[in-house]
C-alpha positions in Angstrom: 11.6 7.8 -9.8 8.4 6.2 -8.5 7.3 6.9 -5.0 5.7 4.3 -2.8 3.8 5.2 0.4 4.0 2.6 3.1 1.2 2.9 5.7 2.1 0.5 8.6 2.2 0.9 12.3 5.2 -1.5 12.5 8.3 0.6 12.1 10.6 -2.3 11.9 8.7 -4.0 9.1 8.3 -0.7 7.3 12.1 -0.1 7.5 12.7 -3.5 5.9 10.3 -2.7 3.1 11.9 0.7 2.6 15.3 -1.0 2.2 13.9 -3.4 -0.4 12.3 -0.6 -2.3 15.6 1.3 -2.4 17.2 -1.8 -3.9 14.6 -1.5 -6.7 15.5 2.1 -7.2 12.2 3.3 -5.8 11.6 6.2 -3.4 9.6 5.3 -0.2 7.7 7.3 2.3 6.5 5.8 5.6 3.4 6.7 7.5 2.8 5.3 11.0 -0.9 5.6 10.6 -3.5 6.0 7.9 -4.6 9.4 9.1 -1.2 10.9 8.3 -1.3 9.4 4.8 -4.9 10.6 4.3 -3.9 14.2 5.2 -1.1 14.1 2.6 -3.6 12.9 0.0 -6.1 15.6 0.9 -3.2 18.2 0.7 -2.8 17.2 -3.0 0.2 14.9 -2.7 0.0 11.3 -4.0 2.2 8.3 -4.4 2.7 6.0 -7.4 1.6 3.1 -5.3 0.3 2.4 -1.7 1.4 -0.5 0.4 -1.3 -0.6 3.2 -1.1 -2.8 6.3 -4.5 -4.3 6.9 -4.2 -4.4 10.7 -3.6 -1.1 12.3 -5.1 0.6 15.3 -7.7 3.3 14.9 -7.9 3.4 11.1 -7.3 0.1 9.5 -5.8 -0.5 6.0 -9.3 -1.6 4.9 -10.7 1.8 6.1 -7.9 3.6 4.3 -8.6 1.6 1.1 -12.3 2.6 1.3 -11.3 6.3 1.8 -9.1 6.1 -1.3 -11.6 4.4 -3.5 -14.4 6.8 -2.6 -12.7 9.6 -4.4 -12.9 9.5 -8.2 -9.6 11.4 -8.5 -7.8 8.6 -6.6 -9.3 5.7 -8.5 -6.1 5.3 -10.5 -4.0 5.0 -7.3 -2.6 1.4 -7.1 -3.0 -0.2 -3.7 -1.4 -3.4 -2.5 -2.4 -4.7 0.9 0.1 -6.1 3.4 -0.5 -8.3 6.4 1.1 -11.0 8.5 -2.2 -12.3 9.9 -5.0 -11.5 7.5 -7.8 -14.0 7.1 -9.2 -15.0 3.8 -12.2 -12.9 4.6 -10.1 -9.8 5.1 -8.2 -10.4 1.9 -11.4 -11.0 -0.1 -12.9 -7.8 1.5 -9.8 -5.8 0.5 -9.9 -7.1 -3.1 -13.7 -6.5 -3.4 -13.2 -2.9 -2.2 -10.6 -2.2 -4.9 -7.2 -3.4 -3.7 -5.0 -4.3 -6.6 -3.0 -7.0 -4.8 -2.0 -8.6 -1.5 1.3 -9.6 -0.1 2.0 -11.5 3.1 4.5 -10.0 5.6 7.4 -10.5 5.9 7.5 -10.0 2.1 10.6 -10.8 0.1 12.1 -8.5 -2.5 10.9 -10.8 -5.3 7.3 -10.9 -3.9 7.1 -7.1 -3.6 8.7 -6.5 -7.1 6.3 -9.0 -8.7 3.2 -7.5 -7.0 4.2 -4.0 -7.9 5.0 -4.8 -11.5 1.7 -6.6 -11.9 -0.2 -3.6 -10.5 1.7 -1.1 -12.6 1.1 -3.2 -15.7 -2.7 -3.2 -14.9 -2.6 0.7 -14.7 -0.3 1.1 -17.7 2.3 2.7 -15.5 5.2 0.3 -16.1 
């Protein structure tokens, strides 16, 4: 079973995403901030895919994306950015930094599934 890490300071939104992922027979783990997720990565744990909120206090999703992409051993970690209020500039920045996709919140089940399938296809992890 694939495991998705959701990094989002909005617990209600993350809860909704977790329910959708369960409907897709996926395991989900929620982190309220990027530092907690980064610690897990540094401890040797890793997901099959990240869902990163762009706008978070202290460490943004963009900063977390940069952290992930700086390490060669994590270059094959699929990352989809999430946001309810991202500007075109933020989306472009995320894609230029190595994000594999972008989904507007609140996301639908179909939008999440399509984005994840596309990314996994790109990495050969269908």
